[in-house]
C-alpha positions, 0 to 999 in steps of 0.5 A: 557543481560538486558531485558526490559518489555516494551509493546509499544515503540515509538521513534520519531525525536531523537536518532541521534546516533542510527544506529541499533535497536534490538527487542530482548532486548524487549521480551514483545514488541507489538508495535514498531514505529520508525520515523524520526531517521536520522541515523537508518540503520537497525532493527533486530530480531534474533532466536527464533522468536519474538512472542509478536510483533504485529505492526512495523512501520518505517517512514521517516528514510532516512538511513534505509537500511534493516533487517539484512539478510533480515529476519523478524521473527515475527509470530504474526505481524499484521501491518507492514509499511515502509514509506519514507525510500529512501534507503530501499532495500528489503522487508524481505524474506520468509514473507509467513512463517515468517509473517503468520498472517500479515494482513496489509502491507504499503510501500510508497515512498521506491524506492528501493522496486522494486521486490517481496521478496523471498517466496512471500507475507504473506498468510493472507494479507488483506490490501496492500498500496504501491506506491509513486514512479514508481518502486513500481507501476511496481513491483505490476504487478509481485506480487503473492499470493494475493488471500486473498487481499480485500483492495488495495491502490495505491499511484501515481507518477508523469508523469503517464498519463494513469492508470492502464497500460496494465497488470500492476495489478496482479490477485486479485480475492477477492479485494473489495476496490481499492483506487487510490490516488495522481496521479498528472499527471493522465489524463485518467483511463483505465476501461478495465484494471479494468474489471478483478476485478470481486469482486470489490465493491468500487472504490475511486479516490483521489487527481488526479487534471488532471484526466478528462477522462475514456477509455474502455467500463465501470467500473466493473459491480460489483461496487456499490460505486464510490467515487471521492475526489479532482479531479475537472475535473472528478467531473465536468464531473460526475455532468454534466453526460458528455457522455464520462464519464456517459456511464462508470459509470451509472450502479453504484448505489451510486456516491459520490463527496467529500463525498456528494452523487450526484446520 
């Protein structure tokens, strides 16, 4: 069998005949990015584990379903993302043991991902980005093994008018940054559901055009930075120190609107 010495491989908007890809043929491969391959269905790594791979990204492959056997054995993988793959059924199993060094996990607009993989999330995971569909927003509440997570981005979906919903967030003892992005119908931010995030220092709210209200007493006292971007109604309330909003955020030392500090 021919083995190739490539270190980086990027396949973009081509190979319509490609239905499966085996990383085994590239034992030195560190970076694999596959995007817009319309007929790709699977990516496989067999035993023994692929020790060279550091980054794996699969983007906008509408027929991509899974990793064979739901197994991805890459002990040195740091970055793993699957984005806009509507048929993607499940994250790899046993990520806790097979992806022990994974630092960054990004899932966006993959409605088939509605459950935690068997074995839990990797033990060193620092950054998680997910959402873009209702199924993933619901799945977040059941995700465990997130004690090391410091950065969480939640991409919204339509028809969500109040967030976070009751008990929709898991236990996140180390979380320092939370980014809420792209909730087109969000009208209200529920502060009391964020209060358990006792380590939270930075809250970013972006592209929530209808957001204008906050419920609950106030945002977490640990917050030192609130950043608001392209949320016109909320921006105006903050600038005017609207009573209903100001009481929730006045303890935050730095408040920025569209990257400009206002307080």
